[in-house]
C-alpha positions as CSV (number, residue, x, y, z in Angstrom):
1,M,0.2,-0.1,0.1
2,P,1.5,3.4,-0.7
3,L,2.4,5.8,1.9
4,A,0.7,9.1,0.5
5,D,-1.2,10.3,-2.4
6,D,1.3,10.5,-5.9
7,S,-0.8,13.8,-6.1
8,A,0.2,14.5,-2.7
9,L,4.2,13.9,-3.1
10,K,4.3,16.0,-6.6
11,E,3.3,19.3,-4.4
12,F,6.8,18.7,-2.5
13,L,8.7,16.7,-5.4
14,P,8.2,18.6,-8.5
15,T,9.1,16.8,-12.2
16,L,12.6,17.0,-12.3
17,D,13.7,18.4,-16.4
18,Y,16.4,15.7,-16.9
19,D,17.3,17.6,-20.2
20,K,17.6,20.8,-18.5
21,E,19.9,19.4,-15.9
22,M,22.2,17.7,-18.2
23,E,22.6,21.4,-20.3
24,R,23.2,22.6,-16.6
25,W,25.8,20.5,-15.9
26,V,27.5,20.4,-19.3
27,N,27.4,24.6,-19.5
28,L,29.4,24.1,-16.0
29,F,32.0,21.7,-17.3
30,M,32.6,24.0,-20.5
31,I,33.0,27.0,-18.4
32,L,35.3,25.7,-15.9
33,S,37.5,24.6,-18.8
34,E,37.6,27.5,-21.1
35,P,40.7,29.4,-21.0
36,D,40.9,32.6,-18.4
37,P,39.2,35.4,-19.9
38,K,40.9,38.8,-21.4
39,I,41.2,41.7,-18.7
40,S,43.0,45.3,-18.2
41,Q,41.8,46.4,-21.9
42,T,41.6,50.0,-20.8
43,P,44.4,51.8,-22.7
44,K,47.2,52.4,-20.7
45,N,51.1,53.6,-21.1
46,E,53.7,53.0,-18.4
47,I,55.6,55.7,-17.5
48,W,57.4,54.2,-14.4
49,R,59.0,50.9,-13.1
50,K,61.0,50.1,-10.1
51,N,61.9,46.9,-9.4
52,K,59.0,44.6,-9.7
53,S,56.3,47.6,-9.5
54,V,54.8,49.4,-12.4
55,L,53.2,53.1,-12.5
56,W,50.5,52.7,-15.3
57,H,48.6,56.1,-17.0
58,Y,45.7,55.6,-18.3
59,P,44.4,58.9,-21.1
60,A,40.9,60.3,-20.3
61,K,38.8,59.8,-23.3
62,E,38.7,63.7,-23.5
63,K,40.1,65.4,-20.8
64,K,37.8,67.0,-18.6
65,Y,39.0,67.6,-15.0
66,E,42.9,69.2,-14.5
67,I,43.3,67.1,-11.1
68,P,44.1,63.5,-12.2
69,L,43.3,60.5,-10.1
70,F,46.0,58.1,-8.6
71,F,44.5,54.6,-7.3
72,V,46.3,52.5,-4.8
73,Y,45.4,49.1,-4.1
74,S,46.3,45.9,-1.7
75,L,49.5,44.6,-1.5
76,F,47.4,41.2,-1.2
77,N,46.0,41.3,-4.5
78,K,46.2,42.3,-8.3
79,P,45.1,45.8,-9.4
80,Y,43.0,44.5,-12.6
81,I,40.3,44.1,-10.4
82,L,39.7,47.7,-11.0
83,D,40.1,47.3,-14.5
84,I,38.4,43.8,-15.0
85,G,36.4,43.9,-18.1
86,P,34.3,46.1,-20.6
87,K,31.6,48.4,-19.5
88,T,32.2,47.1,-15.7
89,S,35.8,48.0,-15.6
90,V,36.3,51.6,-12.7
91,I,39.3,52.9,-14.8
92,E,37.5,53.0,-17.7
93,G,34.5,54.5,-16.6
94,L,36.7,57.2,-14.8
95,T,38.8,57.6,-18.0
96,N,35.1,58.0,-20.3
97,M,33.7,60.7,-17.5
98,G,37.2,62.7,-18.7
99,Y,39.7,62.1,-16.1
100,E,43.3,60.9,-16.1
101,V,43.9,57.9,-14.4
102,Y,47.4,56.7,-12.8
103,L,47.3,53.4,-10.9
104,L,50.4,51.7,-9.3
105,D,50.9,47.8,-9.6
106,W,53.1,46.7,-6.6
107,G,53.9,43.4,-8.5
108,S,54.7,40.1,-7.2
109,P,57.9,40.5,-4.9
110,G,60.1,37.5,-4.7
111,Y,62.4,36.2,-1.6
112,E,64.7,38.8,-2.9
113,D,62.4,41.2,-1.6
114,K,61.6,39.9,2.1
115,H,63.0,43.4,3.2
116,L,60.7,45.2,1.6
117,G,58.2,47.1,4.8
118,I,55.2,49.1,4.6
119,D,57.7,52.2,5.3
120,T,60.0,51.2,2.2
121,Y,56.4,50.5,-0.1
122,I,55.5,54.2,1.0
123,E,58.2,56.4,1.1
124,K,60.5,54.3,-1.8
125,Y,57.7,53.3,-4.3
126,L,54.4,55.3,-3.5
127,R,56.1,58.8,-2.8
128,I,57.9,58.8,-6.4
129,A,55.2,57.3,-8.3
130,V,52.7,60.3,-6.9
131,K,55.7,62.8,-7.5
132,R,56.2,61.2,-11.4
133,A,52.2,61.3,-11.7
134,L,52.4,65.0,-11.0
135,R,55.4,65.7,-13.1
136,H,53.9,63.5,-16.3
137,S,50.4,65.1,-15.9
138,D,51.7,68.2,-15.4
139,A,48.9,68.9,-12.6
140,E,49.9,71.0,-9.3
141,E,47.3,68.4,-7.1
142,I,46.4,65.0,-7.3
143,T,43.4,63.1,-6.0
144,L,44.6,59.3,-4.0
145,I,42.1,57.1,-3.8
146,G,43.0,54.0,-2.0
147,Y,40.7,50.8,-2.0
148,C,40.8,47.9,0.7
149,L,44.6,47.7,2.3
150,G,45.1,50.2,-0.4
151,G,43.3,52.9,1.5
152,T,45.0,52.0,4.7
153,I,48.5,52.7,2.8
154,A,47.4,56.0,1.0
155,S,45.9,57.2,4.7
156,I,49.5,56.2,5.9
157,Y,51.0,58.0,3.1
158,A,48.9,61.0,3.1
159,S,49.5,61.7,7.2
160,I,53.1,62.2,6.6
161,A,53.0,63.2,2.4
162,E,54.8,66.3,1.7
163,E,53.6,66.2,-1.9
164,P,49.9,68.0,-2.6
165,I,47.2,65.8,-2.1
166,K,43.9,67.7,-2.9
167,N,41.6,65.0,-2.1
168,L,41.8,61.4,-0.6
169,I,39.6,58.7,-1.4
170,V,39.2,55.6,0.5
171,A,36.9,52.8,-0.1
172,T,36.3,49.5,2.1
173,V,39.3,50.6,4.4
174,P,40.3,49.1,7.3
175,I,41.8,51.7,9.9
176,D,40.8,50.4,13.2
177,F,41.7,47.2,13.6
178,E,40.3,46.3,16.7
179,P,37.3,45.2,15.3
180,F,37.6,42.1,13.4
181,C,35.2,40.0,10.9
182,G,36.8,36.6,10.8
183,P,36.4,34.0,14.1
184,E,37.1,35.8,17.7
185,K,39.8,32.9,18.6
186,W,41.7,33.7,15.6
187,A,42.2,37.6,16.7
188,E,42.7,36.7,20.4
189,G,45.5,34.3,18.5
190,F,47.4,36.7,16.6
191,R,47.5,39.7,19.2
192,E,48.5,37.3,21.9
193,G,51.5,35.5,20.0
194,D,49.4,32.1,19.7
195,I,49.3,32.2,15.7
196,N,52.9,33.6,14.6
197,F,54.8,33.2,11.0
198,E,58.1,34.5,12.6
199,R,59.4,31.7,12.1
200,F,58.0,30.8,8.7
201,I,59.0,34.2,7.5
202,D,62.7,33.9,8.3
203,T,62.5,30.3,6.6
204,Y,60.7,31.6,3.4
205,G,61.0,35.4,3.2
206,I,57.9,35.5,1.7
207,I,53.8,34.5,2.5
208,P,53.1,32.5,-0.4
209,P,49.7,33.3,-2.5
210,K,48.5,29.8,-1.8
211,L,48.7,31.0,1.8
212,V,46.9,34.3,1.0
213,E,44.8,32.9,-0.6
214,G,43.8,30.1,2.0
215,M,43.8,33.0,4.6
216,F,41.0,35.3,2.4
217,Q,39.2,31.6,2.0
218,A,38.7,30.8,5.9
219,I,37.5,34.5,6.6
220,G,35.2,34.1,3.5
221,S,33.4,30.7,4.0
222,P,31.3,29.7,3.3
223,I,31.1,32.0,0.4
224,N,33.8,30.6,-1.4
225,F,31.6,27.5,-1.7
226,T,28.3,29.2,-2.7
227,N,30.3,30.7,-5.7
228,Y,30.0,27.8,-7.3
229,T,26.4,26.7,-6.2
230,K,25.5,30.5,-7.6
231,L,27.2,29.3,-11.1
232,L,25.9,25.7,-11.1
233,H,22.2,27.8,-10.9
234,Q,22.9,30.4,-13.6
235,A,25.0,28.4,-16.0
236,H,22.7,29.1,-18.6
237,D,23.1,33.4,-18.2
238,P,25.8,34.4,-20.5
239,Q,26.1,37.8,-18.9
240,Y,26.4,36.2,-15.3
241,V,28.5,34.0,-16.4
242,E,31.3,36.2,-18.1
243,K,31.2,38.2,-14.8
244,W,32.2,34.9,-12.7
245,R,34.7,33.7,-15.0
246,R,36.3,37.3,-14.3
247,M,35.2,37.3,-10.5
248,N,36.9,33.9,-10.4
249,K,40.0,34.3,-12.2
250,W,40.9,37.2,-9.7
251,T,40.1,35.5,-6.4
252,Q,42.7,32.8,-7.4
253,D,45.4,35.0,-8.6
254,H,47.0,36.5,-5.5
255,V,50.2,37.8,-4.9
256,P,52.8,36.7,-2.5
257,L,52.9,39.3,0.6
258,A,57.1,40.6,1.4
259,G,58.0,39.1,5.0
260,E,59.0,42.5,6.6
261,A,55.2,43.8,5.2
262,Y,53.8,41.4,6.7
263,R,55.9,41.9,9.8
264,Q,54.8,45.6,10.0
265,L,50.7,45.0,9.2
266,A,50.8,42.2,11.8
267,H,52.3,44.3,14.8
268,D,52.2,47.6,13.9
269,L,48.4,47.8,12.9
270,F,46.4,44.1,13.5
271,K,48.2,43.3,17.1
272,E,49.2,47.2,18.2
273,N,46.5,49.2,16.3
274,K,48.5,51.4,16.3
275,L,47.5,53.4,13.2
276,V,44.3,54.8,15.5
277,K,46.4,55.6,18.1
278,G,48.8,58.0,16.3
279,E,51.9,55.4,16.9
280,M,52.5,54.5,13.1
281,M,56.4,54.9,12.1
282,V,57.2,55.4,8.2
283,G,61.0,55.5,9.1
284,N,61.3,58.8,11.5
285,K,58.2,60.1,10.6
286,R,55.2,59.6,12.9
287,A,51.8,58.5,10.5
288,D,49.3,60.6,12.3
289,L,46.0,60.9,10.8
290,K,45.6,64.3,12.1
291,N,47.8,65.7,10.0
292,I,45.3,65.1,6.8
293,K,43.6,68.1,5.5
294,S,43.0,67.2,2.3
295,N,39.1,66.8,1.3
296,L,38.1,63.4,2.6
297,F,35.7,60.8,0.9
298,V,35.1,57.2,2.5
299,V,33.0,54.5,1.0
300,S,31.7,51.1,3.2
301,G,29.9,48.4,1.9
302,S,27.2,47.0,3.7
303,R,27.6,43.7,2.6
304,D,31.3,43.6,2.9
305,N,32.3,40.6,4.6
306,L,36.1,41.2,4.9
307,I,36.1,45.0,6.1
308,L,33.4,45.6,8.5
309,E,32.2,49.7,8.5
310,D,33.1,50.0,12.2
311,Q,37.2,49.6,11.0
312,S,36.6,52.5,8.4
313,K,34.6,55.1,10.3
314,P,36.9,56.2,12.8
315,I,39.3,58.1,10.2
316,M,36.4,60.5,10.0
317,D,37.0,61.8,13.2
318,L,40.8,61.1,13.6
319,V,41.6,63.9,10.2
320,S,41.8,67.2,10.6
321,S,39.7,67.8,7.0
322,K,37.4,70.5,7.0
323,D,35.4,68.9,3.6
324,K,34.5,65.1,4.8
325,T,32.2,62.7,3.6
326,Y,31.3,59.3,4.6
327,I,28.5,57.1,3.0
328,T,27.4,53.5,2.7
329,V,26.3,51.4,-0.5
330,E,24.4,48.9,-1.2
331,A,27.3,46.5,-2.0
332,G,30.2,44.1,-1.5
333,H,33.6,43.8,-0.6
334,V,34.4,43.2,-4.7
335,S,31.0,44.1,-5.9
336,L,31.5,47.6,-5.5
337,V,34.4,47.7,-8.1
338,L,33.2,44.2,-10.1
339,T,30.0,45.9,-11.0
340,G,31.7,49.1,-12.2
341,Q,29.7,51.1,-9.3
342,F,32.7,52.5,-7.9
343,A,33.3,54.5,-10.9
344,K,29.7,56.8,-10.8
345,I,30.4,56.9,-6.4
346,V,34.1,59.0,-7.2
347,H,32.3,61.0,-10.1
348,Q,29.6,62.2,-8.1
349,W,32.2,63.2,-5.1
350,A,34.9,64.0,-6.8
351,S,33.7,66.0,-10.4
352,S,33.2,69.3,-8.3
353,R,36.3,68.7,-6.5
354,S,38.8,68.3,-9.5
355,N,39.1,71.6,-11.2
356,P,36.7,71.5,-14.3
357,L,38.3,72.4,-17.0
């Protein structure tokens, strides 16, 4: 005797379309086996190089603003997320709006670069690159834009800069390292010394890309798993697939981190939280955020699973800027740039502060 009426069961077990499911899985395997998509398509010119780092210039399609934009990205990831593809590229969007854009690509450090610390990156790379951009653009001032850890580095630099920074824009930026979005036990382990990479760095010199990727996957789980389930569900949608392939390439394309840079990040920022305390040192200079008087624009994502708003907001009270704006947008840590939305947000704020021609 049947346990239930067939019609009742159908309400809970809808008929499976085997042909559609087979097509979905075939599409999935085809997507995963295809070559990586082409990225970084916006026209650019190399104007300066030091070691592995390169300063790129993206000319405006039709120059409309006197003050150029200078992007500083994280040391953990490759910056092509800012130029990920046509129509969604942040850099392409800004050049189409009339801005001259510069980007400092830190490059991928090797064992021989293990001595590079945050202070070296700022004094010997970022400062010189900004000077080159000012000279190349023939501009008297510049707008500095930092994303994620690049925003932290840009803020530290702006606090000691002698160069004329008119505007400082930071997005999804960690400033206060006391809040932590990962497991609390991890934070305790780092701060109390139970989790320590010192011996590893002494041996290998750098934090390898796979370890960097593993750390981000651990913090972002279960997102890294659901990423593939979403692809399976929407494998029939060409637009979704195209964005997914570009995003997937970037998330698996981490760069090594120089050992000394990791030491400074771990000790001065994460463990001691020196930036918000005004105790961060860059060489013999104190990186006190109250020295920043540039116009300030801070952007946070309401769905950001890596950088909490509580980590970004303190900069608003720490700087001396008279013109300062904080906004929260409906976006995640990466979707803010992946969709090109960030270009429009930057333009809305920066257009009136960039000396329109």
